[in-house]
N, C-alpha and C positions, 0 to 999 in steps of 0.2 A: 505494498499499499503506500502510494508516494502522496507526501504533502497531507495527508488526512486523508479525507473524502471518505467514499464510503467503504463498509468494513470488506463487501465481497464484489469491489468495482472492477471496472474494467482493469486498472491498472494491476491488480493481483494475476488478470489474466494476461496480460502484458509481460509481468514477470516470470509465470509459469512458460510462457512462451520463449522467453529469452533464455531460461535455464534447459530448455530441449533444444534450442538452437547450437547451445553452448556445448549440449552433449555430444551432438552432431559435430560441430564443427572440430572437437576433441577425440572424433573417431570412436566414442563409444557405442559398442553394439549394444542391439535391444534387449540381449540378455544381461547386460550390465546396467543398462539403465533399468530394468526392471528391479535385479538386487538390488539398487540404491534406494528405491522407490518402499520397496518392502521393508528395507532396512530402516529407513527412516520411519514410515508407518508402525514398525514394531519397537522403535527408541519412542515415541510419541506415547502407544498404547502403554507402555511399562509405566509411565507416568500416571496412569488410570487405575493400577492394581491397587487395591485396598486390604490392608492386613488387618485379620482379629486381633485388637490390641492385648486383650485376653489371652491370647494362644500363646504369647511371650512371658506370662507371668508364669508358667508352671516349674517350680523349684524342683521338683521330683525330677523331673525331664529336661533339663536347658538345652539339652542337644537336638531338641525336637523342633524342626522348622516350623515356624507361625502358620497360621492357617490364614487362606486368602478367602475373601468374603465375595469377592466377583471371580470366580474362575473362568468365566468364560471369555475375558479377557487374556488371561494366559493361555487359552486355546487359540485364540484370533492369533495371537504373536506365535504361537508354535504352527501354525497354518501358514502366515506370511514367510518365515522362514524355513519351511520345508520340512517340519518335524510331526 
């Protein structure tokens, strides 16, 4: 978004098109571009994972991993990364 403007205005489209053009100028393959977008989406989704704070309070089993409240996000990430 340039100079304020609408959140999802034409400037965002221009920026996206610039990125795509740069990928092509740098000779990225379609597979490489796809991997970049999947990686980016995965990183963004990582920030949406919600952990259950109570699951970290188990003194009897401190090595047990915390519980995730929204496992569908983890599934999305795994799918995007090919797992």
